[in-house]
ROKOLGU-785137 format. One record per residue: residue in one letter; x, y, z of N, C-alpha, C in turn. Coordinates in steps of 0.05 Angstrom, whole numbers, plus 5000, padded with zeros to 4 digits. Example, Ala and Ser with C-alpha at 12.3 -4.5 7.8 and 13.67 -1.06 7.14 Angstrom:
BEGIN
A526448865156524649105156526449345156;S525749555142527349795143525850015157;
***
This chain:
BEGIN
M500749035049501848985069503648935083;Y504148705101507048715109507548455114;S511048425104512048225102515148255118;M516448065119518748075144520548205112;V520848155094523548305080521548615080;K518848715081517548965080517849105110;M518548925127519548965151522149145156;F524248995149527249015149527349355125;L525549415108525649545095524649775095;L522249715115519649965107521350235113;F523250205130524150535149525150635115;I526450405104527650605080525650685057;F523750615060521650625047519750935045;S520550975069518351205082519251375074;A521851585070522051795044524751865049;L526751905028528651935024529252305001;S531852354992532252564974534352624980;W535352724960538652854964539053034932;A541853154932541653334914544153254899;I545053514877547653514869548453724856;S551453744847553054014848552354194834;A554554374825554954594818555154574792;Q556654424777557354274748555054144740;S552654274739551054244730548253964741;I548754024766548353714773544353744781;T543353984780540254104764539453784752;G537453714759536053584741535553234759;S535153144739534152824746536452654755;W536852544774538852304780538352054799;S539351854786537351594785539351464795;G538451114812539950914818538650714839;T540450514846538050364861540350194883;L538850244898539750034928539249794914;D540849554927541249284935540849264967;I537849084970537549164996537348885004;M538648685012538448375019537848284984;G538048324965537948254945535548384935;N533848494951532048724937533048924917;K531249014892532149244881530949464889;L531149634897530149904903530250144875;P529750194854530550454846529850754849;L530950814853530351154873532151374841;V529451674840530451844828530352154843;F532652264843533252564858532152714830;H530752844836530953214825530453424838;I533053494825534453694839534553944818;S533154204842533154364827534254624848;K534554844827536955034848535155354849;T535255474880534955724878536355884873;D535456194878537156384881539656284912;T539156184928540856184953541255924959;A540155674949540455384952539055164935;Y540454884941539154704922536954554937;V535454414918533054344941532854164921;T531853914936531653604923529053494936;K527753414917525053184918526652874902;M524852714913525052474909523152284906;D523952064880521551944883522951644884;S520851484900521851134901518850994885;P519451004857516850944853515250704860;A516850494863516250144876514850214897;Q515450414916514450454939512750634945;N511350854906510250944918510251184922;A513151244928512951554946514651764926;L512951964926513152144896515152494904;G515652514902515852844897516452924930;L517952644950518152774977521052894985;P520453105004521653345002524353285022;T526653395027528753285039528253645060;T531153645076531353805093533553985088;R535853835078537754015065539553905052;T540654165026542253894999544754165003;S546153985005549554194999550954094972;F552454204963554754194944557054314945;A558554114947561354344940563454114938;E565254244921567554144909567953854907;N565053824893564053564877563453404898;K563253474936561753334946558953354956;L556853174953554153174956553453104986;E551953324998551253195026547953245022;I545752995021542853165027542852985045;V539953075067540253085101536453025085;A535252875113532752855118531252905142;G531353075159531453145181528752935188;G528352785214526652625216525652425211;L527252315193527652165178529651875181;G532252065197534651955196536251855171;I535252095148536351965123539452145117;F540052075114543852265098544252085073;Y545152265053547052135044548852255032;Q551552115021553452335028555052154988;G555652284981556952304954559752424938;T560852344920563252414907562052464877;L561552664863561052724838563452574813;Q563652484801565452294788564852234756;G565652554747565152454722560852544716;D560252324704557952354693555352164711;S557652164744556051934758557252044786;I555152014813556052054844555951764847;A558051754860558551504876558451634915;G557551444922556551564950554851304965;T554351384990552751245010550851355014;F548651115016545651195033545451025054;N544151255074545051095110542651255119;Q540651035131538251125144538350905161;G537751135191538050885213540450835222;G542150835208546050875224546050505197;I545350475182545850335169546550445137;P548850395126550250455101548850285077;F548250395058548450325024550050395016;P551750314994552950414972550250474954;L550550644938549250814917550950994902;V549750874871551351044852549251154833;L549751514832547151584807547651664782;K545651684770546351734738545251894739;Q545652064719543552284707541652214691;S539152284699537852174676534252334673;G533252264652529952344657529152234683;K526352234682525352144702524151864679;P523951644699524151414670522351374661;V521651324634519751324623518150964631;L515750834650514250724654512450624628;N512450484608509950394598508350274608;R506250354608503250334627501450294611;P501350154596498550084564495650134577;Q495150044602492450034607492050404620;E493450444625492450754637490750964623;P489351024628488151194609489151464604;K487451614586488751864579486252084569;P486752234576483652474582484252534535;P482352584532479752644544477952394543;F476552374562474752184579472252174576;P470451954558468452034549466451954584;Y466752044607464752114616466252334637;K463952374661464852664668466252634701;T468952784705470552614724469653024740;E470152994761469753184779471053144810;E472853274810475553344835472453424860;V472853274876470053274901471653254938;K469953454950471153434979469253264992;F469653135010467653005031468552915058;S466752935074467253135102467552735130;N469452695135469052575164468052725180;K466352785192465252925208465852795236;K465952655239467152455266469752595273;D471752665251473452655256474852975248;K472552995239473053255226474953355206;I475253205185477053185166475953215144;D476353335122476153385101477653155077;L476152915056477452775045477652855019;A479452855004479552954969479652754958;G477452704923478052534916477052564890;T476552424870476052394846473152244836;L470552424834468352244830468152274793;T468351994783467251984756463951854754;I463452004729459851954723459651844699;P457751664688457551634664455951874657;D456451914626455852244617453752114598;S451552114614448452044600446552144619;A443752074615441752294640442051864662;G439851984679439151874702440951764720;T440551614739442351514760443251304763;F445651254772447951014764448150884788;P449050644788450650514812452250614817;A453450524843456950784850458250544866;V460650644869461850434892463850614897;V464650554913467550724933470050444931;L471550564923475450514911476150544947;I476550354961479050244983480950164984;A483150374990485650304985486750104999;G488950014995491249755014492149945030;S494849845057495849875061498150105051;G498350205075501750475065500250785058;P502150925046500951215042500451265018;L498051215006496851114980495451344974;D495151464947493251614936490851574926;R488851704917485951524907487651454882;E489551424866489751224854491251024852;E491151024881493550694897495750674884;T497550884869500050864859501450774871;V502650494851504350324868505750244845;F509350224843510450104827510550254798;G509850454794508650684770505950484758;H504350434776501450364771499650444782;K497750564761495750674784492450474777;P492550334791490050094795488350194793;F487050394809484550504824484150754794;L485550734783484950954759483150804732;V485150534743484950364710481650264726;I481150164747479950044752476750284746;A476850574762474650724752474150754724;D475450754714475750904681474950604668;Y474450414669473150184664470250104679;L470750174696467250274718465650414705;T466850704702465450834694464350824666;R466650704645465850694618463450464615;N462650334631460650104635458950234647;G458150464662454750484671455550554701;F457450574707457550544747459750924754;A458150984778460051204786462251084807;V463551214806466251114830467151354831;L467551324865468151504879471551354891;R473751524880476551574894477051714903;Y479251584927480351874948483251864955;D484652094960486752014979486551945007;K488351815021487351735047488651985061;R487051845084487352125101490352345115;G490652515108493652585115495452595094;L494452485079496052395054494752615023;F496852795005495852874984494053044983;R491853154982489853314989488453215012;S488453095024485852885044487153105065;E486153175093486853205120486653045136;G488553085153487652915185490652785184;D491752515201493052455207494152195200;F495452095181496551905159497651675186;A499551725195501651695220499751495247;G498151695251496651565267493651415267;A493951395242492051215237490950955235;T489150925251488250595251486250475222;V486450205220484150085205482150195211;Q480950205231478550285238478750615234;D479050835235479451075227479151025188;F479950955181479850765154476550715150;A476150615154473050585155471550775166;A470750985182469251175186470351305153;D473451425152472651505119472251425097;A471351055099469951015078466851035091;E465951015104464151005116462851375105;A464651645108463651865106464151835061;A466051665047464551685032461751655014;I461851405031459251385026455851645034;R456351595051454751845065455352115028;F457052125035457752345003455952284973;L456151974971455251894946452051894953;K451051834981448251934976446552234978;T449052474976447152664970448352734945;R448552474924449352564892446252524883;K445252704865443252624851443352484829;E445652394819447052174801447351944813;V447451884832447151644848444951484850;D444851244847442051024854442951004879;K441051154907442951094927441650844940;A440250704927439950384929441950194921;A444650244900445950084891448050214896;I449450204914452450334929454350084935;G455750044925457549844935459749964944;L462349744950465049724964466649604945;I468549664937471349514928474349634948;G475349354961476349364971479249184957;H481949364969483449204948485849114979;S486648914979488748825005487148985038;E489149115036487449115069484849285066;G485749485041481749585046479749295033;G481249105025478748915038478948755062;M480148875082478848765110476549005126;V477449285112476149565104473449505111;A472549375086469649385068467149265080;P468249025088466948825116465548945134;M468449145146467849275169465549515169;V465349685149463949815135461549695134;A461249495114458649335112457149125129;S458649105142457448955164455449165192;K455249315185453949585208452849765187;N452549735160451449975146449649895124;R447749965126445949735107445549855086;D446850115080446450285054448550025029;V450549915043452649845019451549565008;K450749534987448749414971450249154963;F452549264961455148944949458349074961;I459148834974461548944961463948674952;V465948774938467948704924470848674937;L471148374939473748394955475948214941;M478448464936480948394918482748344940;A483848054940485847954959485648114980;A482548084991483548035016483247895039;P484848005061485247845079482147635095;G482547395096479747275114480647155140;I482647265145484347165170485147315186;A486447325203487247575229489347685219;G489547915226492048095221495247935218;T495247815256498147645271498247425244;E497247275228496747055213497247105188;I496047375174497447535146500947455158;V501247675171503847745180505447465177;L504947295193506647095206506646925168;D504646905154504946805133506346925111;Q506547145118508747335102511247295100;N511847265127514647255138515746925133;R514146765135515146525116515446465104;L514446555080514846585050517846745058;S517446945066520347115061522447025074;L522646895089524246665111525146485099;E523646285079524346125061525346205039;S524646425025525746535013529246595008;M529546615036532346725046534246475048;N532246165033533546005051535945965074;I533646035089535045995121534145705132;E536045645148535645315162532445215171;P531345115168528145005172529045095206;E530044985222530445055245530345325257;N532345465248532445805244530045955250;R528445845221526745955208524245835244;E523945655232521245575260521645775280;R524245775296525645925322524046245312;T525746265291524446605284521546715289;L519946455270517046455265516246405292;T517046325308515746325346516046505361;M518946645362519146905366517647115362;L517747195316515847305319511947285330;A511847065324509847085340508247235366;E509647155380510847265413510647585408;I511947625384512747975383508548035376;L508047925359505447975345504348065362;E503847765375500747725395501447955422;S503748015428504148165446504248565436;L503948645419502948815408500248845401;T497948665407495748635400493648725431;T496148765443494648835473496949065481;W498549195465501249465468499249645496;E500249775514500549915524501750135524;N503850025513505750255518507350235533;S507650125557509150165587511950045579;A514250125601516550165600517549865605;G515749665615516649405609516649265586;E514949395567513249275541515449335520;Q516349665528518749705517521149605515;T521349445537523349295538523649075526;V521048915531520248765521521648625490;L520748785480519848805456523048885441;R524649025445527349095443528648855448;D528148755467530048425478528248245460;R525948295451525048015430526348075398;L526448325391527248365362530548315368;S531748395386535048265385535148045387;Q533847815395533947485393532547435359;V531547695339530947555319532447605300;W534147825311536447935302539147755298;E538747585321540947465325540247125309;Q537847155296536846775276537046915253;L538147125244538447255214542147015202;P541347025173543646905163545647135173;L548847105162549947285180550247375150;M550047365126550947635099548347815105;I546147755115544347995123544948145154;K546747995179546548115195549548335184;L550948325171553448435149551548725156;K549148725128547948905127546649105143;L545148945174543349025180544949025206;K545549255209546849185237543949205269;K545749115281544449025301542349255316;E543549535321541849715334540349895329;P541949855301539750045274537949845272;Y537049635262535549355261533449385285;I534649405310532049385332530349635328;R532649945331531050165327528450125304;S528850095276528350145261524849925254;Q525349635269523349485278521449655297;Y523549725319521149825331519050055332;N521050205315519250485313517150395291;Q516050245273515250135251513049925268;M513649745290511949565298510249755324;V510449895333508250015349507050305338;K507250365315504750525301502350345306;P501550515310497250485317496550355279;G497650425262496350355239497550015240;Y500049945247500249675242499149565262;R499249605287498149455317495549455309;S493349605294491049605290490449285268;F491549335251492249135229492548885247;L494348805262494548565273493048565279;K490248665302489648625322487048535311;E485448575281483048575262482348215266;D481048145270480247925245477247895233;P478247975201476447955191473647855187;A473347605199472147425201469347585215;E470047685242468147815257466047935247;Y466748085218466148265205464948105172;L465748045173464847735143461747665165;Q461947475186459747405195457747495197;E457847735200455248035217455448235180;T456048115154455548215137453748015110;D451748235114449248065099449148175064;C450648295055450548425017451048165013;P451848204989452948064958455548074965;V457847854969459847844958461947754937;F464047874932465847754907467947724924;A468847464925472347554938473547454917;I475647534901477747424888480247444895;N482747364885485747304887487847204867;G489847224868491247104849492446864861;E492346614849493646504857496746444869;K497946674846501646654847501147044880;D499947014880500147254911501147094939;T503447304944505347224961505147334987;Q504047574977502347815008499847675022;V497447565007495647465026494347155002;L495547005017494346805005492546644998;A491346594966489946584958487946384975;D488346164969486945904986486245995012;K488345965033487346005052485146195064;N486146505050484346685054481346645046;L481446615016477646505007477346325023;E478746105026477745965046475546055080;A477946225085476446295107474046545102;I473946725084472646855078468846775072;K469946495062467746395056466446215081;S467446145096467645965114465646265142;A466846465138466046635152462746685148;L463346735121460346905108457446665107;E458646415113456546195112455546275149;K457946175168457746195189454946345200;G455646605187453246805192451246925169;G450846545162448246535146448146725117;N449646815106450246915081451146725065;Y450046575046451346485023450546634992;R449646924996450647054972453347124953;Y454146914954457547054957459046844932;E460946954919462546764900465046874907;T466546544894469146644892471146564874;K473046624865474346564835477746674848;K478446464841482646384839482246544811;Y485646664808486046664782489646494782;S489646314769492846234759494546274761;T495246574747496746724743497146944744;L495347044769496247314772496547374804;N498047594809499447674835498047854849;H498747934869497248034888496048364881;L497348504862495948714845494248634813;F493748344819493048214797493848244775;Q495748184771497148254742497647974735;E498447964710498547754700501447674713;S503047534720505647414734506647114739;E508647224731512046974734511746854760;T512746954771512546824809510647084829;G510047234822508547294850509547464863;L512447454860514247694880514847994881;P514848104900513048344893514948504874;D518648454866520548534857518848524835;E517448364827516048304797514248604790;Y512748754805510648824808511349084786;G513149174791514049424768515049354747;K515649174744516649054720514949014687;I512548874706510948874694509349054685;E508049094657507049254645504049354649;Q503849034646500248994645499449094679;T496949344687496549444716494849254725;I493649164712490548934723488848804702;S489348484708488248404683485148344678;P485148364653483248514636480248304648;E482048024654479847794662478247954688;A480547944703479248044729477748284730;L477548384716477448794716473748644698;D473248494677471948364662469248234691;D469948084713469147894721468248064748;M469448354753467548514776465348624758;L466248794742463648884722461548734719;N462048464711459748304702457448204735;W459548134752458348064779456648314792;M457848544787457348774800453948834784;K453648794759451748894737449548684742;R450148474759448048294765446648334791;Q448348524811447948514837445648824826;T446748974817444849304815444749284789;L442349034771440249054756438149104764;S436949084782433349034789434449484805;N436049464799437049824807437849934789;S437649784758438849964737436850244731;H437450354705436250614715435850664682;
***
């Protein structure tokens, strides 16, 4: 989901990379960007061919792994790395066992010191390791409407008969089939747990990413719904799947996609909504920005003025036609937002690069489609059972507000076959947390609360009991 801090930083998170020197610069180098108090760890993997250096980069906190660069050079202890098309440039000097330099993207410089290291070892005790006590199959299925093949993993209980099945639908961003984020693999953990307990589970790479075909950059929420529809059609072709017991589990933005599909597809037996929006996308973004601005200790008057301007921007994006007039107005409004930022932030985020980066992110089809959608419209048309859960410490999709909106929409449509649950200590990723803020996600060893896993399983079993093999 989107927040003001994310909007400030999103252009940095998209992709980065670099390399190092003749004096044994091959290997892995790590450092941490400090962006308005937010720590962004980076790891750069440098190798050398016969003719050149090659660098790939990981940003574990943003699920950006193995990102390529355009050019890497190293001479006289000077390192330069360029990622063309992303506006990324890193320049540093090798000094002993570290490289001191500056990372620049979109004209905004950030100091960055790299230290040689191996890949960071993250302790993720819930991550399952093979051999698995169930069948695991690499699969491909087609979205015939868009003429693309999606790649995923299907796990099936290792016994005779047919099984209830679920499709896992990931949240926003360039996510793989495991929904890898901050070194965690939530969908791997969920799929493993459910398959060990009698469910077939399909998870897949988002379109245009990893092994799936298509265009991710131009994809809308509606496109992701079409991909989920294709996943259901695929499950219906499998002899191991009980065709009358297929459900959806959607996390975050995926929790918006699930009712979009269920409202039109009667093959969906149930849906589980994990930290799903119940209110319009514009309102979700405003809530996130309000929290972000409060955390920056901005004066209340400036904060409200900024939120008012942002609301106008978001509203304009819902009817965006990319006219010259709209482009001018959006840049002018972003300029006004920048003027309201605290001095320390403005010193780090220069005006023109800020406007350019925000503009480029905001006009993307995926962002604009999220803003336009109101989940209530689809929830009112959803007839199947619904289990909506959220963490009280979620700072990206506020629990009370969204769970109440989900309940209200379902009841308005005459659907009383729902349950909701709020967990007092869980964050947006359903980890047991202290603050719930995103900078905590990667530090927490737990991938997903066992209580939440157990609740989902038991609820799903109740929905599929009459269809059990």
